[in-house]
N, C-alpha and C positions, 0 to 999 in steps of 0.2 A: 444479130438475130436473137441471141440468147437473152439479152435484156428485154427486148420487145416481147418475146415469148413469156418470160417470167412476169412482166407487167400485165400482159393480157390474161395470164392464168390467175393472177391475183384479182384482177377485175372480174373475172368469171366466178371466182370463189364467193363473191358477195351476192350474186344473183345470176340467173340464167339470162343470157344476152343473145342477140342476133349477130350474125357475121358482120353486118354493116355497123352495128353499135360498137363492136370491138375495133373494127377498122377506123371509125371516127375517133375513138378513144386514143388509139395509137398515133393517129395523125396529130391530134391535139398535144400529144406528148413529144412530138417532133421527130418521129421515126421516118425513114425513107420508105418509099413504096415497096422496094424489093424486100426490105426487112419485115414490113407489115405483112406482105403476101406470104413470106416464108413462115412467119409465126402463125398466121391464120391457117395455112395448109397443115402445119403440124398439129394444131389444135383440132382441126376437123378429122385428121387421120386417127388421132387418139380418142376421138369421140367426145371431147370436151365442148365442141362447138357444133351445134346441129339445129339448123333453122326449122326443120320439120318438127323436131321435138319441142322447140320453143313455141311454135305455132299451136301444137296440141295442148301444151300447158297453159298458154295464154287464153285459149278458148275455154278451157275448163275452169279457169280462175273465177272466183265468185264476183270479183269486181266487174267482170265483163257481162254478168247477168243483168245489169241495169242498162245495157245499151242495145240498140238495134244492130242488125247485120251490117248496115252501111257504115256506121260509126266504128264498129269493130274492125271492119276491113280497112278503113282509113287509118286508124291507129296502127295497124300492122304494117301498112305501107310506109308510114312515117318512121317506124322502127327499122325499116330496111328489109322487110321480108320480100322475097322474090315474088312478083306478081303471078308467076306461073304456079306457085304453091297455093295462092289464094283462089285460083280458078277451080281448084278441087273442092273448095268449101261448098257445103250444101246449104241452100237457102230454103227453109221450110216455112212457107207463109203462115200456116196454121199455128206453128210454134211461135212465130214472131207476133202474130195477132194476140195470142194468149199472154206473151211476155209484155207487150205494149199495154194491154188491159190491166195487168197486174201492177205495172209501174205507175200507170195513171191513177188507179184506185188507191195506191199507197201514198202518192203525193197529194191527191185531192180526195178527201174523205167523202165529200158531198159534191156531186157534179151538177152544176146549174146549166140549163140550156143556153143562157146568155154567155157562158164561158167557153163555148165550143171553139172559137178561134184561138183562145189561150191554150186550151188542151191540145189542139191541133199543132200549134207552134211548139209546144213543150215536147210532144212525141217526135216531131220532125227533128228537133235539136238533139234528141237522144239517138238519132240515127235510124229511125224507122222510115221506110218508103211511104209515100202518100197513100198508096193502095192499102197498106197495112194499117196506117193511122185511121183512115176512113172506116175500115171494117171494125177496128177496135172501138172507135167512138160509137158506131152504130150498135155494136153488141152491148156496150155499157149503157147506152141510152135505152135499149130494149130491156136490159136487166132492171134498170130503175123503174121503168114504166110497167113492166110485166110482172 
């Protein structure tokens, strides 16, 4: 257990990680399940491993500002965040529409009506729900015409 704990601690010293990321790391290093669980339990007790804190930092990071709610949620699930923690996330449609509009205008300086499908796909690929994409496109279209 001591070696698993030390390796996990070293892994955590480089970046904040989820419990699942640490577990996968220790599995790759060849540790047994009981050693892994013991090391993880100790790290949690000492406050070195905290998925809730990881979630808060991840959401606040600037790189997540260029993605929609759905993409952020998917990335967090891939990192092993407990789906129960994700249920507490607030989805604010107005904020998402504003973010989608900002991302769209940053990527495409001039929006052409013929490019509507391209803009729609782009925003969907960034993790915005269809309802948000439609509102963002409608608002940017009105902004250009009004």
